[in-house]
N, C-alpha and C positions, 0 to 999 in steps of 0.2 A: 504494499499500499504506499503510495507516494506521501512524503512528509509535507505538512502544511506550511505555508508562509505566514508572515505576521498578519496579514489581512484576514486569512482564513481562520487563524487562531482567535483573532479579535471578534470575529463573527459569532463565536461561541457564547460571548457575554455581551452581545450588542446592547441589550437593555441596560445593563449595569454601566456600560461605558457612556450611554446617552445621559443617564442620571448623573454620572461623574461630570460630564461636560457642562450640564446646567449648573451644578454646584460650583464648579471651577469658575465659571463666568461670574457667578454671584460673589465669589470670594475676592475678586479683583476690583470690585466697585469702590469708588472713592468720592469724596466731596470736592476734590480738586480737579477741575476740568482738564488740565494738561495730563494728569495721571490717567484719567478715564480715556482720553484720546490715545495715549500710548498703549494702554492695556487692550483697547479695541484693535489696535494695529497688531499687537502680539497674537491676539485670538484669531486674526486672519491667517496667520502662518501655521497652517495645520501640519503638525508633525505626526509621526506614527503613534504617539502616546504609548510608547513601550513601557514607561515606568508605571503609569496608572494600571495598565494591563497586568503587569507583574504583581502589583499590590492586590488587585481584585482577584486574580487567579490564585494567589497565595492564600487569600482569605477563603476562597471556595474549597481549595484542597484541604485546608486546616479546620473547616467547620461551617463556613458560610459567610456571606457578605452582610455587614451591619453598617450602622451609621458611622462607627469608628473606622471601618474600612474606607469609606468615602473621604473622611477627614484625613486619614493617612495618605490616601492617593493624592489629595489636594496638596498636602504638605510637601510630599516629594516632588510633585510637578512644579510647585512654586519655587522650591529650592533649585531644581534643575533649570528652570527658566531664568532665575536670577543668575546662576553661574554662566549661562550662555550669554546673557547681556554683558556681564563683566568680562567674560573671555573675549568677546568681540572688541571691547575697549583695549584690553591688553594686547590683542593681536592686530589692532588697527584694521579689523575686518570691515570690508565695504558691504558685504551681503550676508544674509542668513536665510536659508531655504528659499533662495531665488528672490527674496525681498531685500531692499536696502536695509542694512542693519540699523538699530536704534541710534548708535553713535554716529552713523553716517547721515541720518535725518536730523537728529536733535543735538548732536555734538556730545563729547565725552562726559561733561559735567552732569548733564541730565541722565545720560545712560547709566553712569555709576549710581546716582541717587535712585534711579528707577530699579536697578538691581537690588539696592538696599531695601527699597519699599517692598519688593516682591518677597524677599527673605523674611522681613518683619511680618508680612501678612501670613506667611506660612507658620511662623512661630506663634502668632496670635491665635491662629486656628487651633493649634494644639493646646494652648493655654485655656482658651474659651471652652474647649471640649473636655478639659481636665485630663488630657492624654499625656500625662507627664512622662510616661515610659517612652512615648514617641520622641519627646524632647531630648531625652538622654541619648537615644539612638542617633537622632539627626544631628545633634551638636558634635558628636564624635565623628560623624560622616564629614561635616564641614571642615573639621580639623584635618582629617585624612586627605581630603581632596586638595586642601591648600598646601599641605606638606608634600604631597605627590607632585603638584605643579612646581613647587619651589625646588624640589630635588631634581626634577627633570631639567629645569632651567640651569641649575648649577652644573649638571653633567653635560648639557649641550655646549656650554661655554668651553669645557675642558676636553670634550670628545673622548671621555674615558669610561663610558658606560660598560658594565658587565652584566651577565645574565641575572645574577642575584638582585642587582640594583634595578634592572629593567622590571623584574617581577614586582618589586616593592613599589615602583612608580605606577604600574598599571593597576596593581591591587588597590592602591590608595586613590588614584585619579579616576578610574573607571569602575572597577568592581565594587568599590565601597558603596556607591549609590544604588547599584542593582541589588547588592546584598541587603541594603536598608529597605528597599521596596519590598523584598520578599519577607524580611523580618517583621516589618510593620504590618504587612498583610496578614501574616500568621498571628501576630500579637492581637490583632483586631478580632480574631476568631477563636483563639484558644489560650489557655494558660499553661498548656502542656509544654514544658521547657524542651523536651526532646524534639517536638514538632517545630517549635520556634527555631531551634538551632539547625535542624535539617533544612529549613527554608533559608535561613541566613547563609548557610554554607552553599546551598544550591545557587543563590544569587551571586555569591563571590566567585564560584567556579564558572558560572555562566558569563559573568563579566570579564574574567580573564580570557576565556575562549573567544568572546566577542572582540576584545581589543587586539588579540594576536591576529585574528582574521582581518581586522581593520588594517593592521600594519602590513599584512601580506598583500592586501589589495593595493597598497601604495606602490608595490612593485609589479603587480600582474593585472591590475584592473584596467579599465579603459576610461578615458576622460568623460565620455558621454554618459556612461553608466554611473560613475562615481559622483559626477557633478563637481569634481575637483581635479586638477591636473595630476597626472602620474608623477611620482617622485616628490610630492610636497614635503614629506618628512625629511627627505634628503636635503632639499633646499634649506629647510629649517635646522639642519644639522642634528636631527634626532636619530640616535642610534637605537633602532628597534630590533626585535629578535632575529629576523632573517639576516640583517646586516651584522649583528653581534656574532652570530654563529659563523657566518662566512669569514669574518675578520679573524676569528679564533682558529679556523681550520683551513687556512690558505698559505701559500708560499709568502715569505717575508717581503719579497720585492713587490708582489701584487698588493699586499696590505699597505705598504708604504705609499704606493701610487694612489690608492683609494683615500687614505687619510689626508694625503696632500690635496686632492681635489675637494674633499669635504671641508678643508680649512680655507678654501678660496672664498671670495666674496660670493653672495648668493647668485649673482648673474653669471659668475664664471664657473660655478659648479657643473661638472659634466655628469648630469643625471643618468644618462644612458650608460656611461662607463660603470657607474656604481650598480645600476640595475643588472647589467650583464654579469658583473662580478658576483653578485649575490646569487643569481640563477646558476651560474657556472659552478659555484662552490657549495651547492646543496642547501643554501639558506631557506629557500621557499619550502622544500620538502620537510626540512627539520621543523620549521615553525608550524607547518600544517599538521604534522604528527603531534606536536605538543598541544596545539589548539584542540585537536580531537580528543586527546587524553583528558583535558579539562572539561570538555563537553560530556565525556563518559562519566567523569567524577560527578558532574552536576546531576546526571540521570540517576546515578547510584544514591545520591542524597534523597531522592524521591522514594526510595525503596520501602521506607517505613510507612508510607501512606497506602490506604486501600486503593485498588484500581478504580479509576473513574475517568470521565471524559476530560476533567480538569488536569488530572495527572498525565494523561496522554498528550494534552495541549502543551503542558510545560516541558514534557520530554521532546515533543516535536520542535519546540522553541530552542532547546539545547542543540538539536541537530541543525536547525535553520541558521543559527548564528555562525556556524563554522562552514556552511555550504553556500552562503549568500555571495552574490557577485557585485553587490553595491552596499 
């Protein structure tokens, strides 16, 4: 039976996602006209809503969706949106999901303040609902995401990333939020610590598999599919798993040549040289194997739950993240 993609998995909980969208819209309302204008602009940019999907599916598998599940989904989506707004400022990004970014339209000052507003709305959601356990989880996530980003920045400057550091970065930067989605969803449905831990670990392993696949696509994807140019990480001097492996397992003269081009200014970096080097020295195959190992670990985390359509959907999601082409 062919595995489902995100849209097909989302279809399983269509009604729950519709309810989430209504509540999310309400959560953004403000008495300040400019804030309302910008939140309407954000709502036009329809993402895949992977994080709310994870929260709600985690609630379903752990006992059922409740008011707390929706509040948890709103909290993580507000946090995620806030980090995207701030990331675009940090990266000087001109676009987000084919729309001009908030900093491109309203400048950096307003974009930073808007990101702060979204984060505070999320935290107030949790306070108003007395979801103090969510607050503890989400605060730790914000810390991990910030540390991951700062660690990556310091390693990018020195070009000295190793595999252990790479996993720490992606675990903190990417996997921490997916892990939080699954933990919050489970917490909303059960007090069973074993189930909560299983979902937290599922999200962590899913997030690591997702990020490794993302890093592979920077070498083998196509611009039209990805919506971003091939070799973007190379230009930003990010040492991701395919490149780290190739650098560790190649002749010294080739390594020297690649490091030399990586140290060049962004416009002078020979992206094709680096891509070919990684492909030739087994970086893609190795990273693909590791991504699939984490996908399998994620599926193993689900083994304590009874079989259900929600368990199948989460298992399919673990397969989808390592097989996707964009």
